[in-house]
N, C-alpha and C positions, 0 to 999 in steps of 0.2 A: 368486572374488575380483573379476573384471571386473563381475559383476552388482552387487556391493556398491558398487563405484566409481560405476557408472552410477546407482544408486539415490541415492547421496550427491550426485552432480552434479545430479540431477533435483530433489532437495529444496532444494539451494542455489539453483538457478534459480528455483524456485517462490517461495521466500522473498524472493529478490532482486527478483523481479517485483513483489511487493507493496511492497517498499521503494522501488523506483524510481517506482512509481505515486504513492505518498505524497509523495515528493520533488517530483515533477512538479506535483502539485496545490498543495503548499506554495509552490513558486516562483511558480506562476501567481496564487495568491491574494495573495501578497506584492506582485507587480507590479500587480495590480488594485486595491491599496489596501484590501483587506479588513481587518476588525478584527484588530489585532495579536495578540490573545489566541488567535484561531483558528489563526493562523500558528504561534504559539509551541507550541500543543498538537500540531499536526502535526509540528513539528520534534522535540518530545519523543517522539512515537510513532516517528519515524524513528530516533532514538537508541536506543530500546528494541529495535526490530526488528534493529538492527545488532548487538546483543549476543547474538542467538540463536546457540546452538551448533548448526550444521547437522548435526553428526554424531549428535546425540541427538534430533532432530526426528522425530516419527512421522507417519504418514499422517493420523492423527486430529488431530494438532497443525496440520498443513498445512491440513486442511479448515477448522479453526476460524480460522486466520490468513486464509485466502482468503475465507471467508465474512464475517468481520469487515471485511476490506478492501472487499468488495463492498457491504456495508451502509453503511460510511462513505461510499463513493462515491455511493450513492443519496442519502444525506442531504446531502452536499456539493453534489450535483447540484441540489438545491432552492435552495441558496445561489447557485449559478451562474445558475440560471434567474431567481431573484428580483432579482439584481443585473444581469441582462442581459449576462452574460459569455459566453454561448454554451455550447458543449459542449467539454469537454476530451477525453473518451473516449466513444465511442458504444457502447452495449450493455454487457454484462457483461464485466468484465476478466479474470475467472478462471473 
């Protein structure tokens, strides 16, 4: 039973980490005056991730969520670089 609880907590932590990262980037882009549509899409992604049922998330699901978050960060990194906003996070986040 303890192992199941630890597994559940780990899944929640990993999903929440992606969620917090997206929230941080969304807030930063909003403050920097980026295109409102980009900020809206990140906020929508935030809403979708917050609906995830952590109890049914599998390791495979987590790998896809983390991989997608990392890919998004790479693409947004280009926006940060292009607009001269510096770096929000260095390296791979997950």
